[in-house]
C-alpha positions in Angstrom: 24.8 -40.8 18.1 22.6 -43.5 16.7 21.7 -46.4 18.9 22.3 -49.5 16.8 21.1 -52.1 19.3 17.9 -52.8 21.1 17.6 -52.2 24.8 17.2 -55.3 26.9 14.4 -55.6 29.5 17.0 -55.2 32.2 18.4 -51.9 31.0 15.1 -50.3 29.9 14.4 -47.0 31.6 10.6 -47.5 31.6 9.0 -50.5 33.2 6.7 -50.6 30.1 9.8 -51.6 28.1 11.2 -53.7 30.8 9.2 -55.6 33.4 5.9 -55.2 31.6 7.1 -55.5 28.0 5.8 -59.0 27.4 2.3 -57.8 28.3 2.4 -54.9 25.9 3.9 -56.4 22.7 0.8 -55.9 20.6 0.4 -52.3 21.8 4.1 -51.6 21.2 3.8 -52.7 17.6 1.5 -49.6 17.1 3.1 -47.0 19.4 6.8 -47.8 19.4 9.2 -45.7 17.3 9.0 -48.5 14.8 5.2 -48.3 14.8 5.4 -44.5 14.2 7.9 -45.0 11.3 5.6 -47.6 9.8 2.6 -45.3 10.0 4.5 -42.3 8.5 5.8 -44.4 5.7 2.4 -45.7 4.9 0.9 -42.2 4.9 3.6 -40.9 2.5 3.4 -43.9 0.2 -0.5 -43.9 0.0 -0.5 -40.1 -0.5 2.0 -40.4 -3.3 0.1 -43.2 -5.0 -3.2 -41.3 -4.8 -1.6 -38.0 -5.8 -0.1 -39.2 -9.1 -3.3 -41.0 -9.9 -5.1 -37.7 -10.3 -5.9 -36.8 -13.9 -4.6 -33.3 -13.3 -1.2 -34.5 -12.2 1.3 -34.3 -15.1 2.9 -37.6 -14.5 2.1 -41.3 -15.2 0.5 -43.5 -12.6 2.3 -46.3 -10.8 1.9 -49.7 -12.2 0.3 -52.4 -10.0 3.7 -54.0 -9.5 5.3 -50.7 -8.5 2.4 -50.1 -6.0 3.0 -53.5 -4.4 6.7 -52.7 -4.1 6.1 -49.3 -2.5 3.6 -50.7 0.0 6.0 -53.4 1.1 8.3 -50.7 2.5 5.7 -49.9 5.2 4.9 -53.6 5.8 8.6 -54.3 6.7 9.9 -51.0 8.1 12.4 -52.6 10.5 14.7 -53.3 7.5 14.7 -49.6 6.8 14.6 -48.1 10.3 18.4 -47.7 10.8 18.8 -46.0 7.4 15.9 -43.6 8.2 17.4 -42.9 11.6 20.8 -42.2 10.0 19.2 -39.6 7.7 17.4 -38.1 10.7 20.7 -37.7 12.5 21.6 -35.2 9.8 18.2 -33.5 9.1 17.3 -33.4 12.8 13.8 -33.7 11.4 12.0 -37.1 11.6 9.4 -36.6 8.9 11.9 -35.1 6.5 14.0 -38.2 7.0 11.1 -40.3 5.9 10.7 -38.1 2.8 14.4 -38.4 1.9 14.4 -42.1 2.5 11.4 -42.6 0.2 13.0 -40.4 -2.5 16.2 -42.4 -2.4 14.1 -45.6 -2.6 12.5 -44.3 -5.8 15.8 -43.4 -7.3 17.4 -46.7 -6.4 14.4 -48.5 -8.1 14.5 -46.4 -11.3 11.5 -44.4 -10.4 13.2 -41.0 -10.0 10.5 -39.3 -12.1 8.3 -39.5 -9.0 10.7 -37.9 -6.6 9.3 -34.3 -7.0 5.9 -35.6 -5.9 7.1 -37.1 -2.7 5.6 -35.1 0.2 4.1 -32.7 -2.4 2.3 -29.8 -0.7 2.5 -31.4 2.7 3.7 -30.1 6.0 5.1 -32.6 8.4 2.0 -32.3 10.5 -0.1 -33.7 7.7 1.9 -36.9 7.9 2.1 -36.9 11.7 -1.6 -36.3 12.4 -2.6 -39.0 10.0 -0.1 -41.4 11.5 -1.3 -40.8 15.0 -4.9 -41.0 14.0 -4.1 -44.5 12.6 -2.1 -45.5 15.7 -4.8 -44.3 18.2 -7.6 -45.9 16.2 -5.9 -49.2 15.6 -4.7 -49.5 19.2 -8.2 -48.7 20.6 -10.0 -51.0 18.3 -7.7 -54.0 18.3 -6.4 -54.0 21.9 -8.1 -51.6 24.2 -11.8 -52.3 23.3 -11.3 -56.1 23.4 -9.7 -55.8 26.9 -12.6 -53.7 28.2 -15.1 -56.1 26.5 -13.6 -59.0 28.4 -14.1 -57.2 31.7 -17.6 -56.1 30.7 -18.5 -59.8 29.9 -17.1 -60.9 33.3 -19.2 -58.3 35.2 -22.3 -59.3 33.3 -21.9 -63.0 33.9 -20.8 -62.6 37.6 -23.8 -60.3 38.3 -26.2 -62.8 36.8 -24.6 -65.7 38.7 -25.0 -63.9 42.0 -28.1 -61.8 41.4 -30.0 -63.7 44.2 -27.2 -63.7 46.8 -28.2 -61.2 49.6 -25.5 -59.0 50.8 -25.2 -56.2 53.3 -24.8 -52.7 51.9 -22.9 -49.9 53.5 -23.3 -46.2 53.0 -20.8 -44.0 54.8 -19.3 -47.3 55.8 -22.3 -48.2 58.0 -25.0 -50.8 57.6 -27.7 -49.8 55.0 -30.6 -51.4 53.2 -29.4 -54.8 51.9 -28.6 -55.5 48.2 -27.3 -58.5 46.3 -23.7 -59.3 45.3 -24.8 -59.6 41.7 -26.6 -56.3 41.7 -23.6 -54.4 42.9 -21.5 -55.9 40.1 -24.3 -55.1 37.7 -23.9 -51.4 38.6 -20.3 -51.5 37.3 -21.3 -53.5 34.2 -23.9 -50.8 33.4 -21.5 -47.9 33.9 -18.8 -49.6 32.0 -21.0 -50.6 29.1 -22.2 -47.0 28.6 -18.6 -45.7 28.2 -17.6 -48.7 26.1 -20.4 -47.9 23.6 -19.1 -44.3 23.5 -15.6 -45.5 22.8 -16.8 -47.8 20.0 -18.7 -45.0 18.3 -16.1 -42.3 18.7 -14.1 -41.2 15.6 -10.6 -39.7 15.6 -10.1 -36.8 13.1 -7.3 -36.1 10.7 -6.4 -33.4 8.2 -4.3 -33.0 5.0 -4.2 -29.3 4.0 -0.7 -27.9 4.1 1.3 -25.5 6.0 -1.5 -23.4 7.7 -4.5 -25.4 6.7 -5.4 -23.4 3.6 -4.0 -25.5 0.7 -2.0 -22.4 -0.2 0.6 -24.0 -2.5 -1.9 -26.6 -3.8 -4.3 -24.0 -5.1 -1.5 -22.1 -6.9 0.3 -24.9 -8.7 -2.6 -27.2 -9.5 -5.8 -25.0 -9.2 -7.9 -27.4 -11.2 -7.7 -30.1 -8.5 -10.5 -30.1 -5.9 -8.1 -30.4 -3.0 -10.7 -30.4 -0.3 -12.5 -33.4 -1.9 -9.1 -35.0 -2.5 -8.1 -34.6 1.2 -11.4 -35.9 2.5 -11.2 -38.9 0.2 -7.7 -39.6 1.3 -8.5 -39.3 5.1 -11.6 -41.5 4.8 -9.6 -43.9 2.7 -7.1 -44.3 5.6 -10.0 -45.5 7.7 -10.8 -48.1 5.1 -7.2 -49.0 4.8 -6.9 -49.6 8.6 -10.4 -51.1 8.9 -11.5 -48.4 11.3 -13.3 -45.1 10.6 -11.2 -41.9 10.6 -13.1 -38.6 10.2 -12.0 -35.7 7.9 -11.2 -32.4 9.6 -12.0 -29.4 7.4 -11.0 -26.4 9.5 -7.5 -26.5 11.0 -4.3 -24.4 11.4 -1.0 -26.2 10.6 -2.1 -28.8 13.1 -5.3 -30.7 13.4 -6.9 -29.3 16.6 -6.8 -32.7 18.2 -10.1 -32.2 20.0 -11.1 -35.6 18.9 -8.0 -37.0 20.6 -9.0 -35.2 23.8 -12.5 -36.6 23.5 -11.1 -40.1 23.3 -8.8 -39.5 26.2 -11.8 -38.3 28.2 -13.7 -41.5 27.5 -10.6 -43.5 28.5 -10.3 -41.5 31.7 -13.9 -42.2 32.7 -13.5 -45.9 31.9 -10.4 -46.0 34.0 -12.2 -44.2 36.9 -15.1 -46.6 36.8 -12.7 -49.6 36.9 -10.5 -48.0 39.6 -13.7 -47.7 41.7 -14.4 -51.3 41.1 -10.8 -52.3 42.1 -11.2 -50.4 45.4 -14.6 -52.1 46.2 -13.4 -55.6 45.3 -10.3 -55.0 47.4 -12.6 -54.0 50.4 -14.8 -57.0 49.9 -11.7 -59.3 49.9 -10.4 -57.5 53.0 -13.7 -58.1 54.8 -13.7 -61.7 53.8 -16.8 -61.5 51.7 -14.8 -62.4 48.6 -12.0 -64.9 48.5 -9.2 -65.4 46.0 -8.5 -68.8 44.4 -5.0 -69.9 45.2 -2.5 -70.0 42.4 0.0 -72.9 42.8 3.5 -71.7 43.3 2.6 -68.1 43.9 3.9 -66.3 47.0 1.8 -63.7 48.9 4.4 -62.5 51.4 8.2 -62.9 51.8 7.7 -63.6 55.5 4.0 -64.6 56.1 3.3 -67.8 54.2 -0.5 -67.7 54.8 -1.0 -64.5 52.7 -3.1 -64.5 49.5 -3.0 -60.8 48.7 -5.3 -58.9 46.3 -2.2 -57.6 44.4 -3.9 -57.7 41.0 -6.4 -55.1 42.2 -3.7 -53.1 43.8 -1.7 -53.1 40.5 -4.7 -52.1 38.6 -5.4 -49.3 41.0 -1.8 -47.9 40.5 -1.8 -48.2 36.8 -5.2 -46.6 36.4 -3.9 -43.7 38.3 -0.8 -43.4 36.1 -2.9 -43.7 32.9 -5.3 -41.0 34.0 -2.6 -38.6 35.0 -1.2 -38.9 31.5 -4.5 -38.8 29.7 -5.5 -35.7 31.7 -2.3 -33.9 30.8 -2.5 -35.0 27.2 -6.1 -33.7 27.0 -5.1 -30.4 28.4 -1.9 -29.9 26.4 -2.9 -31.2 23.0 -6.1 -29.0 22.9 -3.9 -25.9 22.9 -1.3 -24.5 20.5 0.2 -21.1 20.0 -1.3 -19.3 17.0 -1.0 -21.6 13.9 1.2 -24.0 15.7 4.2 -24.6 18.0 6.3 -27.7 18.4 5.6 -28.4 22.1 2.9 -31.0 21.2 5.4 -33.1 19.2 7.2 -34.6 22.2 4.0 -34.9 24.1 2.3 -36.9 21.4 5.0 -39.5 21.7 3.6 -40.4 25.1 0.1 -41.1 23.9 1.0 -44.8 23.7 2.3 -44.7 27.3 -1.1 -43.6 28.5 -2.8 -46.4 26.6 -0.1 -48.9 27.8 -0.8 -48.1 31.5 -4.5 -48.5 30.8 -3.9 -51.9 29.2 -1.7 -53.0 32.1 -4.5 -52.0 34.5 -7.2 -53.9 32.4 -5.0 -57.0 32.4 -4.4 -56.9 36.1 -8.0 -56.3 36.9 -9.1 -59.1 34.7 -6.6 -61.4 36.3 -7.9 -60.5 39.7 -11.5 -60.8 38.8 -10.9 -64.3 37.4 -9.8 -65.4 40.9 -12.6 -64.1 43.0 -15.3 -66.2 44.6 -17.8 -65.2 47.2 -17.7 -66.5 50.8 -21.5 -66.8 51.1 -21.3 -67.8 54.8 -19.4 -64.6 55.8 -21.7 -62.4 53.6 -24.7 -64.0 55.3 -23.2 -63.7 58.8 -22.7 -60.0 58.4 -26.2 -59.5 57.1 -27.7 -61.4 60.0 -25.9 -59.1 62.4 -27.6 -56.0 61.0 -31.3 -56.4 61.8 -31.7 -52.6 62.3 -31.7 -52.2 58.5 -35.3 -53.4 58.6 -36.3 -50.2 60.4 -36.5 -48.4 57.0 -39.3 -50.8 55.8 -41.1 -50.6 59.1 -41.2 -46.8 59.3 -42.3 -46.6 55.7 -45.1 -49.1 56.5 -46.1 -46.8 59.4 -46.2 -43.8 57.1 -48.6 -45.7 54.8 -50.7 -46.5 57.8 -50.9 -42.8 58.7 -48.3 -42.5 61.5 -47.0 -38.9 61.3 -44.0 -39.6 63.7 -43.0 -42.9 62.1 -39.4 -41.9 61.4 -38.9 -40.4 64.9 -40.3 -43.5 66.6 -38.0 -45.9 64.7 -35.1 -43.6 65.2 -35.6 -43.6 68.9 -36.1 -47.3 69.0 -33.1 -48.3 66.8 -30.4 -45.6 66.5 -27.3 -46.6 68.4 -29.1 -49.5 70.1 -28.5 -53.2 70.0 -31.6 -54.8 68.7 -32.7 -58.1 67.2 -35.2 -59.2 64.5 -37.5 -60.4 67.2 -37.5 -57.0 68.9 -38.4 -55.4 65.6 -41.2 -57.9 65.0 -42.6 -57.2 68.5 -42.5 -53.5 67.7 -44.5 -54.2 64.5 -47.1 -56.3 66.4 -48.0 -53.4 68.6 -48.7 -51.1 65.6 -52.1 -50.5 64.0 -51.3 -51.7 60.5 -53.3 -53.3 57.7 -53.1 -57.1 58.1 -51.3 -57.8 54.8 -48.8 -55.1 55.4 -48.2 -56.3 59.0 -47.7 -59.9 57.7 -45.2 -58.7 55.1 -43.2 -56.9 57.7 -43.3 -59.8 60.2 -41.9 -62.1 57.5 -39.1 -59.7 56.7 -35.5 -60.6 57.5 -32.3 -58.9 56.4 -31.7 -61.7 53.9 -35.1 -61.1 52.2 -35.1 -57.3 52.3 -33.4 -56.9 49.0 -36.0 -55.0 47.1 -35.9 -55.3 43.3 -32.1 -56.1 43.3 -32.7 -59.4 41.3 -35.0 -57.8 38.8 -32.7 -54.8 38.3 -29.7 -57.1 37.7 -31.6 -59.2 35.2 -33.0 -56.1 33.4 -29.5 -54.5 33.2 -27.9 -57.6 31.8 -30.4 -57.7 29.0 -29.5 -54.3 27.8 
C-alpha cells in the first residue's frame, strides 16, 4: 500500500521527523526518501547523457534543450515521487522503478530511441553508491562542517577572551596545579580543529563498473570504449557537479567497499567524542558554579522549582552524541563487510546513514546553543583557587630539587598531604630553606592565582594555528 500523504510531526515515529524536524530541514533534503530519489535520478540522467555522448555509442547525442529537460526531473523530483513509488510497488525494486520511470519519461517526450541506453551496463549498486556518495558529501560539506566550524570559532574566541583568568585544575577530582579558563577551552579547540581538518580533506569514494566490478557486459558489447577511464571521468564529474570532491574507486565487487564511508564515520565519531567530553566538563563547571548560564526570557527550568536554570542544552548534546556514535559505530562495522561479491543486508542499513548525521547535527546545535549562554563567575572561580594553597607544593619541591635537596618530594608530602595549610605556612617553609635568592623570591611571590605556568602563552599559540 502506497502512503499518499505526508506524516505530521505529531504522528511521526522518529523524533527526527517529529519534535526535531524543524532543526533538520536542510539535512532532510539530502537524506530523506525524496533526497535519495533525487540523487538516483540525477545519477541515471547524467550517466545517460554522458553515455550517449561517447563517439563509440551508435546513437545521436541529446540536444541542449533535451538535456535541460532531463535534468529538470532531478531538480523537481517531488512531482514524480508518487509515480516512482507506484512503479516500485510492482517491481519491489527501488532502483528499477527509477529506470522504468525514466524510460517512460523518454517515451512520453518522443525520445524513445534512448530507452535501451537507460541504465545501460549498470547494476543498481552503481546508482546507489554514487547517490550515497553525493548525499554524504553534500551533507558533510554544506551542513555538518559549518556547524562544527561555528563551535570551533566559539572555542577559539572564548579561550582567547579568558586566557588570563586563573582557574583551579582538578585531576582525579582533586586540586591540581592551576590553569586558566581560556587554556582549558583551547585544549578542546585544538582537538576539534585537528579532526575538522581531517573531515575537510577526506574524500568519499564511488564506483561505476557493473554487476561484479569487472565491466563484463561493457567490454563485450562496446569493447572499443575505455570503460575504466569513462567511469573515472563520470565519478570525478559528479564531484564537480556537486561542488565537492568524490574519488574514483577502481577495485570493487558488486558493491563499492565503503571503506571511505567508514573512515568518514570514524572521524565523525571522534569529533562527537571530543564534544561529548566538552559537554560533560562544561556541565560540571556549571554545577560547581564556575560558569553561569544567561537567563532566557520565558524559559522554564523546572516544573516545580522556579529558580532553576538548567544546563539542558549540554545534556541534550550529551544524549544525541551518544545516539549518533552508536549508529556510526554500527554503520562502520556493518558497511565494511559483505558476503562474497555482495549481499543485500547493507541496503536497509545505508538508509540510516542520514539518521547518524542527524543526531550529530542535533548535538552540534544543542551544544552551540548552550555555549552561547555561558559566562564565567570569576569570583567563584577565584574563591576556589584561593582555598587550594597546597597546589604550590609542586613548585616548592621542584625548587628544592634544583637547590640539591634529595628528599624534596618527601618533605613536601609530609608537610602538605592531608593537612590544612595556608599560603603563609608555605612561605614560612620556603624561608627556612637554603635556596638561591632569586628562586626563593619567586617562590615567596607565588600564589595559586599566579601559578598558571605558560597557560596564557599556550592558549595564544594554539589560537594562532
